[in-house]
C-alpha positions as CSV (number, residue, x, y, z in Angstrom):
1,M,23.4,42.4,32.2
2,E,25.0,40.3,29.4
3,S,27.7,38.9,31.6
4,D,25.2,37.5,34.2
5,R,23.5,35.3,31.6
6,I,24.0,31.6,31.6
7,T,25.8,30.5,28.6
8,A,25.1,27.4,26.4
9,G,26.9,24.3,27.6
10,A,27.4,25.7,31.1
11,F,25.8,22.7,32.8
12,T,27.9,19.7,33.8
13,N,26.2,16.8,35.6
14,F,27.6,14.6,38.3
15,T,25.6,11.6,39.5
16,L,25.5,11.1,43.3
17,G,23.4,8.1,44.0
18,R,19.9,9.1,43.1
19,C,20.7,12.8,43.0
20,I,22.3,14.9,40.2
21,L,24.7,17.7,41.0
22,L,24.5,20.4,38.2
23,R,27.6,22.5,37.7
24,L,26.4,25.9,36.7
25,A,28.8,28.4,35.3
26,T,27.9,32.0,34.2
27,A,29.8,34.1,31.8
28,C,30.5,36.5,34.8
29,D,32.1,33.6,36.7
30,R,34.5,33.0,33.9
31,Q,35.4,36.7,33.4
32,L,36.0,37.2,37.2
33,N,37.5,33.7,37.8
34,L,34.9,33.2,40.6
35,G,33.9,29.8,42.0
36,V,31.3,27.8,40.1
37,A,27.9,27.5,41.5
38,Y,26.3,24.1,42.1
39,I,22.7,23.0,42.1
40,L,21.7,19.7,43.8
41,C,18.7,18.2,42.0
42,C,17.3,15.1,43.7
43,C,15.6,12.8,41.2
44,M,13.0,11.1,43.3
45,E,10.7,8.5,41.9
46,T,7.1,9.6,42.1
47,H,4.6,7.2,43.6
48,V,0.9,7.8,42.7
49,E,-1.8,7.2,45.4
50,N,-5.5,7.3,44.6
51,S,-7.8,8.2,47.5
52,S,-11.5,9.0,48.0
53,G,-13.2,11.1,50.4
54,G,-16.7,12.2,51.4
55,V,-18.5,15.5,51.7
56,I,-21.0,14.5,54.5
57,Y,-23.9,16.8,54.6
58,R,-27.1,17.3,56.4
59,R,-30.1,19.6,55.9
60,V,-30.6,21.9,59.0
61,H,-33.6,24.1,58.1
62,H,-35.3,26.0,55.3
63,G,-33.1,24.5,52.6
64,Q,-29.9,25.3,54.5
65,F,-27.1,22.7,54.7
66,Q,-24.1,21.9,56.8
67,I,-21.0,19.9,55.9
68,L,-19.0,17.8,58.3
69,L,-15.2,18.6,58.7
70,I,-12.7,16.8,60.7
71,R,-9.4,17.9,62.2
72,I,-6.7,15.2,62.3
73,R,-3.5,17.3,62.0
74,K,-2.6,20.6,63.6
75,D,-5.3,23.3,63.5
76,L,-6.5,22.8,60.0
77,F,-9.8,21.0,58.9
78,E,-10.4,18.7,56.1
79,L,-12.9,16.2,54.6
80,P,-12.6,12.6,55.6
81,K,-10.5,10.7,53.0
82,G,-8.2,7.8,52.5
83,H,-6.8,5.1,50.1
84,V,-8.7,3.1,47.7
85,E,-8.2,-0.5,48.6
86,A,-7.8,-3.4,46.0
87,G,-11.2,-4.4,44.6
88,E,-12.9,-1.4,46.0
89,S,-14.6,1.4,43.9
90,C,-13.9,5.0,44.6
91,A,-17.4,5.5,46.0
92,E,-17.0,2.5,48.3
93,A,-13.7,3.8,49.5
94,A,-15.3,7.2,50.3
95,R,-18.0,5.6,52.3
96,R,-15.6,3.3,54.2
97,E,-13.2,6.2,55.0
98,C,-16.0,8.4,56.3
99,I,-17.1,5.5,58.6
100,E,-13.5,5.1,59.8
101,E,-12.4,8.7,60.2
102,V,-15.7,10.0,61.7
103,G,-16.7,6.8,63.6
104,I,-20.1,6.7,61.9
105,S,-22.6,4.0,63.2
106,S,-25.6,5.3,61.3
107,L,-26.7,4.7,57.7
108,I,-25.1,7.0,55.1
109,E,-25.5,7.0,51.4
110,V,-23.0,7.9,48.6
111,H,-24.2,10.2,45.9
112,D,-22.5,12.0,43.0
113,L,-18.8,12.8,42.5
114,V,-18.2,16.5,43.4
115,G,-14.7,16.8,42.1
116,D,-11.1,15.9,42.4
117,V,-8.0,17.4,44.1
118,S,-4.4,16.5,43.3
119,Y,-1.4,17.4,45.3
120,S,2.1,16.1,45.9
121,F,4.4,15.9,48.9
122,T,7.6,14.2,50.0
123,K,7.6,11.3,52.5
124,D,10.7,9.2,53.5
125,E,12.6,10.6,50.5
126,Q,9.9,9.6,48.1
127,R,7.7,12.0,46.1
128,I,4.0,11.2,46.5
129,Q,1.4,12.4,43.9
130,K,-2.0,12.1,45.6
131,N,-5.3,12.1,43.7
132,V,-8.4,12.4,45.8
133,S,-12.0,12.0,44.5
134,Y,-14.7,13.6,46.7
135,F,-18.3,12.3,46.8
136,L,-21.4,13.8,48.3
137,I,-22.7,11.6,51.2
138,S,-26.0,12.0,52.9
139,C,-26.5,11.1,56.5
140,G,-30.1,11.7,57.1
141,D,-31.4,14.0,59.9
142,H,-29.3,12.5,62.8
143,L,-25.8,11.3,62.1
144,K,-24.6,8.9,64.9
145,Y,-20.9,8.8,65.4
146,N,-18.3,8.0,68.0
147,K,-15.2,10.1,67.2
148,P,-12.1,7.9,66.8
149,K,-8.9,8.6,68.7
150,R,-7.0,9.6,65.6
151,T,-9.6,12.4,64.8
152,R,-9.0,15.3,67.0
153,E,-12.3,17.2,66.3
154,I,-15.5,17.0,64.3
155,I,-17.4,20.1,63.3
156,W,-20.4,21.0,61.1
157,V,-20.1,24.2,59.0
158,S,-22.6,26.2,57.0
159,Q,-21.9,27.9,53.8
160,N,-21.6,31.3,55.7
161,E,-19.2,29.8,58.2
162,L,-16.9,28.3,55.6
163,S,-14.9,31.4,54.9
164,N,-13.7,31.6,58.5
165,T,-12.9,27.9,58.8
166,P,-9.2,27.1,58.5
167,L,-8.8,24.3,55.9
168,V,-5.8,22.3,54.7
169,S,-5.9,23.8,51.2
170,D,-7.7,26.2,48.8
171,E,-8.5,23.3,46.5
172,L,-10.4,21.6,49.3
173,R,-12.3,24.9,49.9
174,S,-13.4,24.8,46.2
175,I,-14.7,21.3,46.6
176,I,-16.8,22.3,49.6
177,I,-18.1,25.5,47.8
178,D,-19.0,23.3,44.8
179,S,-20.8,20.9,47.2
180,F,-22.8,23.7,48.7
181,S,-23.8,24.8,45.1
182,I,-24.9,21.3,44.2
183,L,-26.9,21.0,47.4
184,C,-28.7,24.3,46.9
185,G,-29.4,23.6,43.4
186,H,-27.0,26.2,41.9
187,T,-24.8,24.0,39.7
């Protein structure tokens, strides 16, 4: 309906600290002398965080592989990951984070970059843009680890089990699927 459209110049801005209050008037509001709608838009600064994580894998039998997942929050699984520290490469950060979040005490080796995941969230009234690079990490036949207190659960999943495993995001599922494809030689 024509009267419900927003007319040009219908926005008026009011600054409230770090937020902007947008005054939005429609043609219908003016015709019916109704109250004016307001939209509050918080203009948060975006902080970018770069992280690295590891897709720890092991060969189980006949060319089949399993990938290690951890559960830190709630009931969803994820790959070990964390901040890249000053002077550290992304590959070094992935190795260190796997050791910290899984409690690894055996030798692991970082291989190729599988892919990147980016997402954003709000924490303490600040918008965080997180960019995570995931690397394949081999652990040999027997991974030795002592699960840290912060990590609630550690599981190994095969490619067939992945579809029934609750993950933190579909993007992470794509990284794991790509990892299985690389490991099985189907790139």
